[in-house]
Phi, psi and omega in degrees: 000309179307314179300320181298317179297316180297314179300311177304317175296318180294312178287331176296313177300308179301320180297316183296312181294319178299323175299310182296321180295322179288329176295318178301310181292326172299321178297316180296314183299327180269000183056040181270088185290335180293314182292319173302314180305318179297339183261350181270146174283172178305322179229139180222159172267125180243124182233120176238115185051050176075002176266105189260134177219140176261121182220161173288166184304313187299313175297318173301317177298323177296318180291321178289327176294320180297317180298315183293325179289329178280333185227070180302126184287130176267322179206147173229115187246109180295137184244326186199152177213155177197176184207163174286164180300326184278355185065016180276341179224155184214153173223161178210149178231138175222158173255135179244129165254135180260166179300334184270011174087350177286149179236145187222156172249132177246127175245136179232130176242129186225152180234149172282110180240117182054039178081005182239133177278110180243136179294129181252331184218134175229124188235131175235122180238131176292144176252149182260000000 
């Protein structure tokens, strides 16, 4: 019985993170800025092709809107995820293909703040 509970907890926690990771990538795929806003902390690090900027949520959402308008997502495929040993921070990586044929790698870093996983960093790099 104890083993069953431990296995359930391990897979349950991983499943919860996988769902939140997929929610983030689903929001990007759908260009759903309202959903993204709910997942962002008050300030985030936004990096596009190695140009790093620290900005408030509203400014970051404007930058992401501009990116998504130029590169309407055709598909967003989660590739990898991980977390710190303490489970206080997590990351996820996805590949995005846009309708204009351009491809990007999206990296998201989030931290557990007050029991809520909030995005701290969003990095988008063009792939060749």
